[in-house]
Every structure is written in structure tokens, then in C-alpha cells.
Backbone as CSV, one residue per row, in Angstrom:
resi,resn,N_x,N_y,N_z,CA_x,CA_y,CA_z,C_x,C_y,C_z
1,MET,-36.223,6.886,-0.799,-36.959,5.630,-0.825,-36.606,4.821,-2.086
2,LEU,-36.625,5.512,-3.237,-36.297,4.848,-4.497,-34.853,4.348,-4.495
3,LEU,-33.918,5.182,-3.972,-32.509,4.770,-3.892,-32.352,3.553,-2.996
4,ALA,-33.055,3.527,-1.884,-32.961,2.392,-0.958,-33.458,1.121,-1.619
5,LYS,-34.580,1.209,-2.363,-35.109,0.020,-3.052,-34.131,-0.452,-4.135
6,MET,-33.565,0.501,-4.867,-32.597,0.164,-5.915,-31.371,-0.509,-5.305
7,SER,-30.897,0.038,-4.196,-29.733,-0.510,-3.521,-30.013,-1.925,-3.016
8,GLU,-31.207,-2.133,-2.491,-31.588,-3.457,-1.998,-31.638,-4.457,-3.157
9,TRP,-32.170,-4.030,-4.308,-32.249,-4.888,-5.479,-30.844,-5.248,-5.967
10,ILE,-29.943,-4.245,-6.015,-28.563,-4.481,-6.444,-27.900,-5.494,-5.523
11,ARG,-28.086,-5.308,-4.221,-27.464,-6.231,-3.259,-27.988,-7.654,-3.452
12,ARG,-29.286,-7.796,-3.678,-29.842,-9.140,-3.899,-29.228,-9.779,-5.150
13,GLN,-29.052,-8.982,-6.197,-28.443,-9.491,-7.423,-26.997,-9.926,-7.169
14,VAL,-26.259,-9.123,-6.412,-24.859,-9.461,-6.099,-24.817,-10.728,-5.252
15,GLU,-25.746,-10.866,-4.308,-25.810,-12.086,-3.483,-26.081,-13.311,-4.356
16,ARG,-26.974,-13.159,-5.337,-27.254,-14.269,-6.258,-26.017,-14.608,-7.090
17,ALA,-25.306,-13.599,-7.519,-24.068,-13.846,-8.284,-23.055,-14.589,-7.412
18,ALA,-22.974,-14.214,-6.147,-22.039,-14.878,-5.227,-22.417,-16.336,-5.024
19,ARG,-23.704,-16.649,-5.139,-24.151,-18.045,-5.008,-23.960,-18.833,-6.302
20,GLY,-23.575,-18.137,-7.390,-23.292,-18.824,-8.642,-24.456,-18.901,-9.601
21,GLU,-25.517,-18.113,-9.382,-26.661,-18.125,-10.298,-26.245,-17.456,-11.612
22,SER,-26.377,-18.193,-12.718,-25.819,-17.713,-13.987,-26.448,-16.413,-14.468
23,ALA,-27.752,-16.236,-14.311,-28.388,-14.979,-14.753,-27.834,-13.792,-13.961
24,ALA,-27.659,-13.985,-12.659,-27.125,-12.910,-11.812,-25.657,-12.635,-12.144
25,ILE,-24.902,-13.680,-12.471,-23.499,-13.485,-12.861,-23.428,-12.666,-14.144
26,GLY,-24.310,-12.977,-15.103,-24.361,-12.200,-16.345,-24.684,-10.739,-16.071
27,TRP,-25.675,-10.508,-15.194,-26.032,-9.131,-14.825,-24.847,-8.434,-14.156
28,PHE,-24.198,-9.136,-13.230,-23.069,-8.577,-12.475,-21.969,-8.128,-13.435
29,TYR,-21.649,-9.003,-14.388,-20.598,-8.676,-15.352,-20.995,-7.475,-16.213
30,GLN,-22.212,-7.493,-16.752,-22.658,-6.395,-17.609,-22.731,-5.067,-16.856
31,ARG,-23.088,-5.132,-15.601,-23.240,-3.896,-14.825,-21.890,-3.285,-14.464
32,PHE,-20.920,-4.098,-14.061,-19.689,-3.561,-13.494,-18.457,-3.673,-14.394
33,ALA,-18.482,-4.543,-15.399,-17.297,-4.723,-16.245,-16.913,-3.481,-17.043
34,PRO,-17.845,-2.774,-17.681,-17.416,-1.636,-18.515,-16.647,-0.554,-17.756
35,SER,-17.142,-0.160,-16.584,-16.440,0.894,-15.837,-15.115,0.379,-15.286
36,LEU,-15.078,-0.894,-14.875,-13.821,-1.455,-14.377,-12.798,-1.537,-15.505
37,LEU,-13.218,-1.927,-16.690,-12.304,-2.004,-17.831,-11.725,-0.628,-18.163
38,ARG,-12.559,0.409,-18.118,-12.059,1.769,-18.371,-10.999,2.151,-17.340
39,ARG,-11.255,1.874,-16.073,-10.280,2.214,-15.028,-8.992,1.414,-15.195
40,LEU,-9.129,0.133,-15.516,-7.943,-0.705,-15.718,-7.126,-0.211,-16.903
41,GLY,-7.810,0.193,-17.964,-7.112,0.727,-19.132,-6.358,1.997,-18.795
42,ALA,-6.996,2.871,-18.028,-6.355,4.136,-17.652,-5.168,3.905,-16.729
43,ARG,-5.239,2.896,-15.896,-4.191,2.681,-14.897,-3.079,1.748,-15.375
44,PHE,-3.414,0.682,-16.117,-2.432,-0.366,-16.390,-2.101,-0.585,-17.873
45,ALA,-2.696,0.140,-18.790,-2.500,-0.131,-20.223,-1.042,-0.044,-20.649
46,TYR,-0.253,0.772,-19.976,1.147,0.935,-20.379,2.029,-0.235,-19.943
47,LEU,1.537,-1.097,-19.074,2.336,-2.221,-18.581,2.075,-3.462,-19.433
48,LYS,3.128,-4.015,-19.991,3.012,-5.170,-20.885,2.372,-6.372,-20.178
49,ALA,2.724,-6.582,-18.930,2.230,-7.751,-18.192,0.786,-7.595,-17.724
50,CYS,0.213,-6.409,-17.905,-1.121,-6.143,-17.361,-2.081,-5.672,-18.440
51,ASP,-2.403,-6.530,-19.373,-3.398,-6.187,-20.382,-4.732,-5.964,-19.672
52,PRO,-5.378,-4.813,-19.860,-6.613,-4.502,-19.133,-7.714,-5.555,-19.302
53,GLU,-7.868,-6.097,-20.513,-8.910,-7.103,-20.722,-8.592,-8.405,-19.975
54,ASP,-7.323,-8.787,-19.954,-6.928,-9.975,-19.194,-7.140,-9.756,-17.694
55,LEU,-6.785,-8.551,-17.224,-6.998,-8.230,-15.805,-8.479,-8.286,-15.451
56,LEU,-9.308,-7.740,-16.328,-10.758,-7.762,-16.106,-11.248,-9.207,-15.996
57,HIS,-10.836,-10.023,-16.950,-11.225,-11.435,-16.953,-10.799,-12.131,-15.669
58,ASP,-9.527,-11.988,-15.318,-9.008,-12.665,-14.129,-9.660,-12.157,-12.850
59,THR,-9.991,-10.871,-12.819,-10.658,-10.315,-11.632,-12.032,-10.945,-11.456
60,PHE,-12.800,-11.041,-12.531,-14.135,-11.629,-12.413,-14.063,-13.125,-12.120
61,ILE,-13.079,-13.801,-12.687,-12.896,-15.228,-12.364,-12.611,-15.373,-10.868
62,TYR,-11.703,-14.547,-10.356,-11.350,-14.609,-8.929,-12.564,-14.299,-8.046
63,VAL,-13.277,-13.243,-8.373,-14.383,-12.784,-7.532,-15.571,-13.741,-7.582
64,LEU,-15.821,-14.348,-8.738,-17.033,-15.153,-8.906,-16.800,-16.660,-8.855
65,SER,-15.564,-17.108,-8.699,-15.331,-18.553,-8.663,-15.920,-19.145,-7.388
66,ARG,-16.331,-20.382,-7.491,-16.951,-21.050,-6.325,-15.968,-21.191,-5.163
67,GLU,-14.675,-21.310,-5.492,-13.669,-21.488,-4.444,-13.379,-20.183,-3.702
68,SER,-13.632,-19.056,-4.364,-13.295,-17.761,-3.780,-14.384,-17.302,-2.818
69,LEU,-13.958,-16.840,-1.679,-14.902,-16.304,-0.704,-14.898,-14.781,-0.727
70,ALA,-14.179,-14.190,-1.682,-13.999,-12.737,-1.689,-15.322,-11.988,-1.766
71,LEU,-16.188,-12.360,-2.692,-17.460,-11.653,-2.847,-18.358,-11.882,-1.640
72,ARG,-18.343,-13.084,-1.095,-19.171,-13.356,0.097,-18.678,-12.560,1.297
73,ARG,-17.348,-12.468,1.448,-16.795,-11.657,2.562,-17.176,-10.198,2.384
74,PHE,-17.102,-9.711,1.154,-17.489,-8.327,0.882,-18.946,-8.093,1.289
75,LEU,-19.840,-9.007,0.910,-21.256,-8.847,1.227,-21.503,-8.890,2.733
76,ASP,-20.734,-9.710,3.444,-20.889,-9.780,4.899,-20.493,-8.470,5.568
77,GLN,-19.512,-7.773,4.971,-18.990,-6.553,5.590,-19.650,-5.283,5.081
78,ALA,-20.237,-5.308,3.880,-20.759,-4.090,3.262,-22.161,-3.790,3.784
79,PRO,-22.391,-2.563,4.285,-23.741,-2.196,4.722,-24.642,-1.958,3.514
80,LEU,-25.931,-2.147,3.703,-26.898,-1.860,2.649,-27.244,-0.383,2.722
81,ASP,-26.862,0.368,1.718,-27.204,1.786,1.672,-27.271,2.235,0.223
82,ALA,-27.448,3.520,0.025,-27.607,4.044,-1.327,-26.338,3.948,-2.160
83,SER,-25.207,3.645,-1.545,-23.940,3.597,-2.282,-23.506,2.164,-2.587
84,THR,-24.442,1.216,-2.611,-24.086,-0.176,-2.872,-23.333,-0.322,-4.187
85,ASP,-23.811,0.360,-5.234,-23.142,0.324,-6.533,-21.680,0.752,-6.400
86,ALA,-21.452,1.872,-5.756,-20.094,2.405,-5.578,-19.252,1.466,-4.729
87,ALA,-19.856,0.852,-3.719,-19.115,-0.080,-2.859,-18.661,-1.301,-3.653
88,VAL,-19.513,-1.819,-4.529,-19.138,-2.965,-5.360,-18.009,-2.560,-6.308
89,GLU,-18.105,-1.358,-6.874,-17.042,-0.890,-7.771,-15.716,-0.755,-7.038
90,ARG,-15.739,-0.247,-5.802,-14.498,-0.151,-5.005,-13.938,-1.539,-4.718
91,PHE,-14.812,-2.475,-4.361,-14.393,-3.847,-4.087,-13.735,-4.472,-5.324
92,LEU,-14.368,-4.310,-6.490,-13.809,-4.869,-7.722,-12.485,-4.214,-8.086
93,TRP,-12.365,-2.912,-7.859,-11.112,-2.217,-8.152,-9.994,-2.736,-7.254
94,SER,-10.298,-2.927,-5.987,-9.290,-3.458,-5.059,-8.857,-4.862,-5.494
95,ALA,-9.825,-5.694,-5.877,-9.506,-7.050,-6.344,-8.661,-6.997,-7.621
96,ALA,-9.011,-6.098,-8.544,-8.266,-5.973,-9.800,-6.838,-5.513,-9.551
97,CYS,-6.651,-4.593,-8.604,-5.295,-4.138,-8.260,-4.474,-5.291,-7.690
98,GLY,-5.113,-6.141,-6.907,-4.425,-7.325,-6.383,-4.021,-8.282,-7.487
99,VAL,-4.910,-8.498,-8.446,-4.601,-9.362,-9.589,-3.432,-8.773,-10.380
100,ALA,-3.473,-7.459,-10.619,-2.394,-6.805,-11.372,-1.070,-6.924,-10.629
101,SER,-1.112,-6.728,-9.330,0.103,-6.829,-8.521,0.698,-8.234,-8.612
102,ASN,-0.157,-9.249,-8.539,0.317,-10.634,-8.670,0.939,-10.882,-10.035
103,ARG,0.324,-10.331,-11.075,0.877,-10.494,-12.435,2.245,-9.855,-12.565
104,LEU,2.367,-8.643,-12.035,3.656,-7.951,-12.124,4.736,-8.728,-11.377
105,ARG,4.402,-9.233,-10.207,5.368,-10.004,-9.416,5.760,-11.269,-10.162
106,THR,4.775,-11.967,-10.722,5.045,-13.191,-11.476,5.895,-12.885,-12.701
107,GLY,5.596,-11.793,-13.383,6.374,-11.399,-14.558,7.822,-11.144,-14.217
108,ARG,8.066,-10.504,-13.083,9.456,-10.246,-12.661,10.174,-11.554,-12.346
109,ARG,9.474,-12.486,-11.698,10.095,-13.769,-11.377,10.449,-14.540,-12.642
110,HIS,9.507,-14.584,-13.584,9.747,-15.322,-14.821,10.866,-14.687,-15.645
111,ALA,10.950,-13.374,-15.623,12.018,-12.688,-16.360,13.378,-13.095,-15.797
112,ALA,13.474,-13.234,-14.478,14.739,-13.636,-13.857,15.111,-15.066,-14.237
113,HIS,14.114,-15.947,-14.384,14.387,-17.347,-14.726,14.747,-17.525,-16.198
114,ARG,14.415,-16.545,-17.044,14.692,-16.671,-18.475,16.123,-16.282,-18.833
115,LEU,16.913,-15.781,-17.886,18.296,-15.418,-18.182,19.099,-16.658,-18.566
116,GLU,20.011,-16.523,-19.522,20.881,-17.641,-19.868,21.774,-17.943,-18.648
117,PRO,22.203,-19.189,-18.468,22.980,-19.555,-17.273,24.228,-18.694,-17.053
118,GLU,25.027,-18.440,-18.114,26.243,-17.647,-17.930,25.895,-16.211,-17.547
119,ARG,24.897,-15.657,-18.237,24.479,-14.285,-17.935,23.909,-14.205,-16.521
120,ALA,23.184,-15.236,-16.102,22.623,-15.257,-14.754,23.738,-15.273,-13.713
121,ALA,24.792,-16.070,-13.964,25.914,-16.128,-13.018,26.599,-14.769,-12.917
122,ASN,26.804,-14.102,-14.057,27.406,-12.758,-14.036,26.525,-11.768,-13.290
123,ALA,25.222,-11.872,-13.493,24.302,-10.958,-12.818,24.363,-11.160,-11.303
124,ILE,24.506,-12.415,-10.880,24.582,-12.687,-9.440,25.863,-12.100,-8.860
125,ARG,26.991,-12.297,-9.563,28.266,-11.777,-9.050,28.271,-10.256,-9.023
126,SER,27.788,-9.629,-10.092,27.881,-8.177,-10.162,26.757,-7.474,-9.418
127,GLY,25.697,-8.184,-9.151,24.564,-7.519,-8.527,24.198,-8.094,-7.176
128,GLU,25.183,-8.549,-6.436,24.890,-9.171,-5.150,24.155,-8.217,-4.218
129,GLY,24.586,-6.963,-4.196,23.920,-5.974,-3.338,22.476,-5.760,-3.749
130,ARG,22.247,-5.698,-5.075,20.871,-5.521,-5.551,20.008,-6.731,-5.196
131,ALA,20.603,-7.912,-5.327,19.855,-9.133,-5.016,19.484,-9.173,-3.535
132,LEU,20.427,-8.788,-2.689,20.133,-8.758,-1.258,19.033,-7.754,-0.948
133,ALA,19.084,-6.622,-1.623,18.048,-5.597,-1.416,16.690,-6.110,-1.878
134,ARG,16.669,-6.792,-3.040,15.402,-7.348,-3.526,14.870,-8.396,-2.559
135,ASP,15.762,-9.237,-2.050,15.353,-10.255,-1.090,14.764,-9.611,0.163
136,ALA,15.415,-8.561,0.635,14.907,-7.855,1.816,13.535,-7.257,1.523
137,LEU,13.359,-6.713,0.320,12.080,-6.121,-0.054,10.988,-7.187,-0.120
138,VAL,11.307,-8.348,-0.660,10.344,-9.447,-0.735,9.948,-9.891,0.669
139,ARG,10.946,-10.042,1.548,10.649,-10.444,2.935,9.816,-9.388,3.642
140,LEU,10.128,-8.137,3.389,9.375,-7.036,3.992,7.940,-7.025,3.474
141,ALA,7.767,-7.205,2.172,6.420,-7.237,1.586,5.610,-8.400,2.158
142,SER,6.259,-9.549,2.336,5.583,-10.713,2.909,5.135,-10.427,4.340
143,CYS,6.001,-9.787,5.111,5.662,-9.418,6.484,4.475,-8.456,6.498
144,LEU,4.482,-7.491,5.589,3.387,-6.511,5.523,2.084,-7.170,5.081
145,ALA,2.171,-8.157,4.188,0.964,-8.846,3.720,0.247,-9.521,4.884
146,GLU,1.009,-9.946,5.896,0.407,-10.554,7.083,-0.389,-9.540,7.901
147,ARG,-0.096,-8.261,7.725,-0.773,-7.200,8.484,-2.170,-6.910,7.955
148,GLY,-2.462,-7.343,6.748,-3.795,-7.118,6.196,-3.725,-6.687,4.746
149,GLU,-4.811,-6.962,4.041,-4.875,-6.703,2.611,-4.734,-5.221,2.282
150,ALA,-5.391,-4.357,3.065,-5.347,-2.917,2.775,-3.940,-2.366,2.963
151,HIS,-3.246,-2.809,4.030,-1.867,-2.360,4.262,-0.975,-2.762,3.094
152,TYR,-1.122,-4.003,2.674,-0.267,-4.509,1.607,-0.559,-3.794,0.291
153,LEU,-1.855,-3.568,-0.001,-2.204,-2.865,-1.233,-1.655,-1.445,-1.210
154,TYR,-1.754,-0.769,-0.061,-1.201,0.588,0.049,0.312,0.552,-0.200
155,PHE,1.002,-0.410,0.409,2.449,-0.563,0.231,2.782,-0.761,-1.246
156,GLN,2.031,-1.647,-1.915,2.265,-1.915,-3.333,2.099,-0.645,-4.164
157,LEU,0.968,0.021,-3.953,0.669,1.201,-4.773,1.631,2.348,-4.489
158,ARG,1.976,2.551,-3.223,2.801,3.706,-2.857,4.273,3.479,-3.177
159,TYR,4.806,2.336,-2.745,6.252,2.150,-2.818,6.735,1.322,-4.005
160,LEU,5.882,0.450,-4.535,6.316,-0.329,-5.689,5.821,0.287,-7.004
161,ASP,4.577,0.781,-7.003,4.046,1.424,-8.208,4.341,2.920,-8.240
162,GLY,4.707,3.506,-7.091,5.108,4.909,-7.043,3.975,5.920,-7.067
163,LEU,2.765,5.517,-6.689,1.655,6.462,-6.669,1.758,7.376,-5.444
164,THR,1.291,8.591,-5.596,1.214,9.516,-4.462,-0.034,9.160,-3.659
165,PRO,-0.126,9.622,-2.398,-1.355,9.351,-1.630,-2.616,9.837,-2.342
166,ALA,-2.548,10.999,-2.991,-3.723,11.512,-3.716,-4.094,10.575,-4.870
167,GLU,-3.099,10.034,-5.566,-3.372,9.096,-6.658,-3.940,7.785,-6.123
168,ILE,-3.491,7.382,-4.933,-4.023,6.158,-4.318,-5.498,6.350,-3.987
169,VAL,-5.851,7.519,-3.459,-7.259,7.831,-3.173,-8.084,7.674,-4.440
170,GLN,-7.582,8.229,-5.537,-8.304,8.173,-6.809,-8.359,6.744,-7.351
171,ALA,-7.268,6.016,-7.242,-7.200,4.674,-7.821,-8.046,3.658,-7.059
172,THR,-8.075,3.763,-5.732,-8.757,2.747,-4.931,-10.171,3.120,-4.544
173,GLY,-10.470,4.418,-4.553,-11.782,4.844,-4.084,-11.849,4.975,-2.572
174,TRP,-10.718,4.771,-1.891,-10.683,4.966,-0.442,-10.825,6.453,-0.148
175,SER,-11.269,6.761,1.049,-11.318,8.168,1.447,-9.892,8.646,1.728
176,ARG,-9.702,9.955,1.647,-8.388,10.539,1.953,-7.990,10.196,3.399
177,LYS,-8.970,10.238,4.298,-8.714,9.940,5.709,-8.218,8.498,5.871
178,LYS,-8.894,7.551,5.204,-8.473,6.148,5.301,-7.067,5.972,4.739
179,THR,-6.781,6.644,3.630,-5.460,6.519,3.000,-4.365,7.010,3.941
180,TYR,-4.590,8.140,4.591,-3.567,8.661,5.499,-3.461,7.830,6.772
181,LYS,-4.582,7.257,7.225,-4.509,6.345,8.376,-3.702,5.096,8.008
182,LEU,-3.912,4.623,6.765,-3.138,3.465,6.309,-1.651,3.798,6.241
183,LYS,-1.327,5.009,5.817,0.077,5.425,5.763,0.688,5.388,7.151
184,GLN,-0.041,5.928,8.152,0.468,5.920,9.524,0.609,4.488,10.036
185,ALA,-0.419,3.679,9.796,-0.363,2.284,10.241,0.750,1.534,9.526
186,LEU,0.968,1.844,8.239,2.027,1.192,7.485,3.397,1.567,8.030
187,ASP,3.579,2.835,8.403,4.856,3.259,8.992,5.167,2.450,10.248
188,GLU,4.151,2.252,11.097,4.346,1.453,12.310,4.628,-0.003,11.961
189,ALA,3.861,-0.535,11.004,4.061,-1.928,10.593,5.444,-2.132,9.983
190,LEU,5.919,-1.145,9.204,7.261,-1.231,8.625,8.322,-1.316,9.716
191,GLU,8.198,-0.456,10.724,9.170,-0.489,11.836,9.179,-1.845,12.509
192,GLN,7.979,-2.379,12.773,7.896,-3.680,13.442,8.473,-4.791,12.563
193,CYS,8.170,-4.744,11.258,8.689,-5.776,10.348,10.210,-5.680,10.221
194,VAL,10.733,-4.468,10.140,12.189,-4.270,10.046,12.875,-4.855,11.284
195,GLN,12.313,-4.583,12.453,12.893,-5.128,13.687,12.788,-6.648,13.712
196,ARG,11.610,-7.167,13.337,11.397,-8.606,13.370,12.322,-9.345,12.407
197,LEU,12.546,-8.744,11.218,13.354,-9.411,10.202,14.858,-9.095,10.338
198,GLY,15.182,-8.172,11.239,16.583,-7.800,11.440,17.182,-7.088,10.257
199,LEU,16.401,-6.232,9.609,16.888,-5.520,8.425,17.533,-4.203,8.823
């Protein structure tokens, strides 16, 4: 009974934060930022492009901005139960992983544009095969992103970040069953995307 009342109170606070009420936003940040920052530090601190504090900031900006429907969609889909706190933490972790993934992708693009013109021309001539492979990977990732956010996040974590399925379970908070179902669904989606793109 007490857990149900607590969960209901938490959900009401999250709903108020989603509506932009400043007191609820302050509560939301104080309640969930410390644990998210610890997880971000443990997962991304070694990456130059992914400062944990910047990721935390950008995640909360994304989740709480008036233009973003992410928190409202989460509330529409999340059942009210004793695990509301854990569900919000999983949602924030998934959003933070998406922000980190975008940063890493942007960092790679900017690094390519910073090459001096002569060096860039040499890189194109000597690395044509690598460039074609990268292009194919980008097209494949784009195709997978159309399949859904969870598929794309699994693809990013497994094949671009190199996490094992067990590490993905730990990093995302997904169940082991969901992770393996995503792997199976991703295998099918990969085959379809490869055929569609003629790779």
C-alpha cells in the first residue's frame, strides 16, 4: 500500500515536470540526476567527446524541453506500479545513451572535416575501401533507426560500442529476455536492410 502511494506520488511529480512546472522540474533533477551521473561516469568517462556532466545536462534538456515529447510518451506508455522510480531511471539512461551516441557520431564527422585539404585528398585515395565501408555502415544504421529506437540503440551498443549482451542488460536496464529478443529482431532487420540497400 505504501509503495503504491509512493509510486503514485512519484508519477504525479514526473507528470508535473513534463508539463514544465519549475518546482517539479527541480525535484525531478534532484531525484534522478545523481544516480544517472554516476552511471554516465562509469560508462562514458573515458571518451573525450562524452563528458558525463555534459551528457547529464543535455539529457535533462532533451527530456524536459517543451519541444520534446519524450517524457510525455514515456508517461503514456509506463504503467503505474511500485517500480516507477526504476522505470524513470531506465528511461533516462536510454535517453542519455542516445545523447552520447549522437555526440560520438558528431565528433567523428567533425574530425573528418578538420583534415587539411591535401591530407584529406590522400586519405580519400588511400582509404577508398574504408570510406565505402563507413558509408555502408551509415546507410545500414539509418535503415535500422527506422525500425525503432530500441533496435537502433541495441545496434549502437553491441556493434559500434562493442558491448556484450550481458553488458547491454546492465547498461540499459532491459531484461535479459528483451535484450535477446532485440538481438533476434535485429538479425532479421539487418538481413532486410542489407537486401533493401543492396549491400
